[in-house]
C-alpha positions in Angstrom: 40.2 -2.3 28.6 42.2 -2.7 25.4 45.8 -3.8 25.2 47.2 -0.3 25.1 45.3 0.6 28.3 46.4 -2.7 29.9 50.0 -2.0 28.9 49.9 1.5 30.5 48.1 0.3 33.6 50.5 -2.7 34.1 53.8 -1.1 33.0 54.3 -3.9 30.5 54.5 -3.1 26.8 51.8 -4.3 24.5 54.4 -6.3 22.6 55.4 -8.1 25.8 51.8 -8.8 26.7 51.3 -10.4 23.3 54.5 -12.4 23.9 53.4 -13.6 27.3 50.2 -14.7 25.7 52.0 -16.5 22.9 54.1 -18.5 25.3 51.1 -19.2 27.5 52.4 -17.3 30.5 49.1 -15.6 30.6 45.8 -16.9 29.4 44.5 -15.8 26.0 42.8 -12.4 26.3 39.1 -12.0 25.7 38.2 -10.5 22.3 35.8 -7.7 21.4 33.3 -8.2 18.6 35.8 -6.5 16.4 38.5 -9.0 17.4 40.5 -6.6 19.7 42.1 -8.0 22.8 40.3 -6.9 26.0 41.6 -7.2 29.6 39.9 -7.3 32.9 41.0 -6.1 36.3 42.0 -9.6 37.1 44.2 -9.7 34.0 45.9 -6.5 35.2 46.7 -8.1 38.6 48.4 -11.0 36.7 50.3 -8.6 34.5 51.5 -6.6 37.6 52.5 -9.8 39.3 54.6 -10.7 36.3 56.1 -7.2 36.1 57.1 -7.4 39.8 58.5 -10.9 39.5 60.6 -9.8 36.4 61.8 -6.8 38.3 63.1 -9.2 41.0 64.9 -11.2 38.3 62.8 -14.3 38.2 63.0 -16.3 35.0 59.9 -16.9 32.9 59.7 -20.5 34.0 59.9 -19.5 37.6 57.2 -16.9 37.1 55.1 -19.6 35.5 55.5 -21.7 38.6 54.8 -18.8 40.9 51.7 -17.8 38.9 50.5 -21.4 39.2 51.0 -21.3 43.0 49.5 -17.9 43.3 46.3 -19.2 41.6 46.2 -22.3 43.7 44.2 -21.6 46.9 45.5 -25.0 48.3 49.2 -24.2 47.7 51.8 -24.9 50.3 53.8 -21.7 51.1 56.8 -24.0 51.4 56.7 -24.5 47.6 56.7 -20.7 47.1 59.5 -20.3 49.6 61.6 -23.0 47.8 61.4 -21.1 44.5 62.3 -17.8 46.2 65.2 -19.3 48.1 66.5 -21.0 44.9 66.4 -17.6 43.2 68.2 -16.0 46.1 70.9 -18.6 45.8 71.2 -17.9 42.1 71.4 -14.2 42.7 74.2 -14.7 45.3 76.2 -16.7 42.8 75.7 -14.0 40.2 76.7 -11.3 42.7 79.9 -13.2 43.5 80.7 -13.6 39.8 80.1 -9.9 39.2 82.1 -8.9 42.2 85.0 -11.0 41.0 84.8 -9.4 37.5 84.7 -5.9 39.0 87.7 -6.6 41.2 89.7 -8.1 38.4 89.0 -5.2 36.0 89.7 -2.7 38.8 93.0 -4.3 39.5 93.9 -4.4 35.7 92.9 -0.7 35.4 95.0 0.3 38.4 97.9 -1.5 36.9 97.7 0.5 33.6 99.5 3.9 33.4 97.0 5.1 30.9 99.6 7.0 29.0 100.9 6.9 25.4 103.0 3.7 25.8 101.9 0.6 23.9 102.4 -1.6 26.9 99.0 -2.2 28.5 98.4 -4.5 31.5 94.6 -4.5 30.7 95.2 -6.1 27.3 97.8 -8.5 28.8 95.3 -9.5 31.4 92.6 -10.1 28.9 94.9 -12.2 26.7 95.6 -14.5 29.6 93.7 -17.8 29.6 91.3 -18.0 32.6 93.3 -15.4 34.5 96.4 -17.6 34.5 99.2 -15.1 34.8 101.8 -17.6 33.7 100.5 -17.8 30.2 102.3 -14.6 29.3 102.3 -15.3 25.6 101.8 -12.4 23.3 100.8 -12.9 19.6 102.3 -9.5 18.6 
């Protein structure tokens, strides 16, 4: 199949397929006599693997490692699990950071009357260095 068909079948755009090839995440595609890229069913499995891994938030380097393990019949599942657990740990950190951001913004928004007054706790909160409420300096 050509790149458009592979893109449609895998859910990855043709541009991203070309990008993955350029960074050697996937092997160079076969070419037709006319020079067009052609893809096999095996190539589609790899593209779908990448799509699923990206949807789970894995970075390209992690996907490269996972692909290498996926293609290694003698792999140790412990190696795969280590990558997955490291990613889970990273996701947990990001969730904690996002939760803290949400809670801070929610607190600031609740502190704001949202009326016609110029005084705005949201702007005051954003002006504070690292959330330090003692740095109540205002440039205006």
